[in-house]
PLY file of the C-alpha trace (Angstrom):
ply
format ascii 1.0
element vertex 91
property float x
property float y
property float z
element edge 90
property int vertex1
property int vertex2
end_header
131.52 -202.17 -72.97
135.22 -201.65 -72.27
136.61 -201.10 -68.81
140.17 -200.22 -67.91
141.14 -200.68 -64.29
144.07 -198.52 -63.24
146.50 -200.34 -60.98
148.25 -199.18 -57.83
151.53 -198.42 -59.64
149.80 -195.87 -61.91
148.01 -194.35 -58.91
151.39 -193.88 -57.21
153.12 -192.57 -60.35
150.25 -190.14 -61.07
150.29 -188.89 -57.44
146.57 -189.80 -57.12
145.50 -188.15 -60.40
144.37 -191.66 -61.45
142.88 -193.93 -58.77
143.19 -197.69 -58.77
140.02 -199.59 -57.99
139.16 -202.95 -56.56
138.03 -205.34 -59.25
134.44 -206.37 -58.68
132.20 -208.50 -60.86
128.46 -208.84 -60.54
127.56 -212.05 -62.33
124.44 -212.16 -64.45
123.18 -215.69 -65.02
121.16 -214.74 -68.11
124.01 -213.20 -70.16
127.40 -214.44 -71.21
130.40 -212.45 -70.07
133.80 -212.33 -71.74
136.85 -210.89 -70.01
140.27 -210.40 -71.53
142.65 -209.33 -68.75
145.95 -207.81 -69.74
148.40 -206.96 -66.98
151.15 -204.41 -67.49
153.54 -203.47 -64.72
157.00 -202.01 -64.16
160.08 -204.24 -63.89
160.84 -205.41 -60.36
164.01 -203.28 -60.40
162.15 -200.11 -61.45
161.77 -197.27 -58.98
158.20 -196.03 -58.77
156.93 -192.84 -57.19
155.23 -189.67 -58.39
156.54 -188.75 -61.86
158.47 -185.49 -62.11
156.08 -184.37 -64.87
153.17 -184.66 -62.44
155.01 -182.60 -59.81
156.42 -179.94 -62.16
153.85 -177.29 -61.14
154.83 -177.47 -57.48
152.46 -180.24 -56.43
153.72 -182.04 -53.32
154.36 -185.80 -53.62
151.91 -188.02 -51.76
153.96 -191.18 -52.29
157.59 -192.06 -51.64
160.01 -193.43 -54.23
160.45 -197.21 -53.90
161.45 -200.30 -55.80
158.48 -201.91 -57.50
159.70 -205.25 -56.10
159.33 -203.88 -52.56
155.76 -202.80 -53.30
154.79 -206.17 -54.78
156.40 -208.02 -51.86
154.17 -206.09 -49.44
151.14 -206.57 -51.70
151.53 -210.35 -51.94
152.62 -210.91 -48.33
149.53 -209.30 -46.78
146.81 -211.23 -48.55
143.90 -209.37 -50.06
142.94 -206.46 -47.86
141.35 -204.05 -50.29
143.13 -200.79 -51.01
145.19 -200.79 -47.80
148.35 -201.86 -49.62
148.69 -198.55 -51.48
148.90 -196.85 -48.06
152.30 -198.52 -47.63
153.63 -196.25 -50.37
152.39 -193.00 -48.81
154.86 -190.55 -47.35
0 1
1 2
2 3
3 4
4 5
5 6
6 7
7 8
8 9
9 10
10 11
11 12
12 13
13 14
14 15
15 16
16 17
17 18
18 19
19 20
20 21
21 22
22 23
23 24
24 25
25 26
26 27
27 28
28 29
29 30
30 31
31 32
32 33
33 34
34 35
35 36
36 37
37 38
38 39
39 40
40 41
41 42
42 43
43 44
44 45
45 46
46 47
47 48
48 49
49 50
50 51
51 52
52 53
53 54
54 55
55 56
56 57
57 58
58 59
59 60
60 61
61 62
62 63
63 64
64 65
65 66
66 67
67 68
68 69
69 70
70 71
71 72
72 73
73 74
74 75
75 76
76 77
77 78
78 79
79 80
80 81
81 82
82 83
83 84
84 85
85 86
86 87
87 88
88 89
89 90
């Protein structure tokens, strides 16, 4: 089985077309489990917000434009609080 978890940056850039999820594992003591995490993210100096291609048909932006560094600073300063961090990016 392959699973791809969409991160908050892609949720913001897709204007909620793709939703990020909280990572959750249910361990099974009778089977081995192999995970290969690969993390991709924008540069700290990149501006993230809804992509113009997503908004080209008149859709209203849900998220503001911001530096990715600002988003990650909020994310890491708050501790883990579920999906509340993405609310910081909302307009």
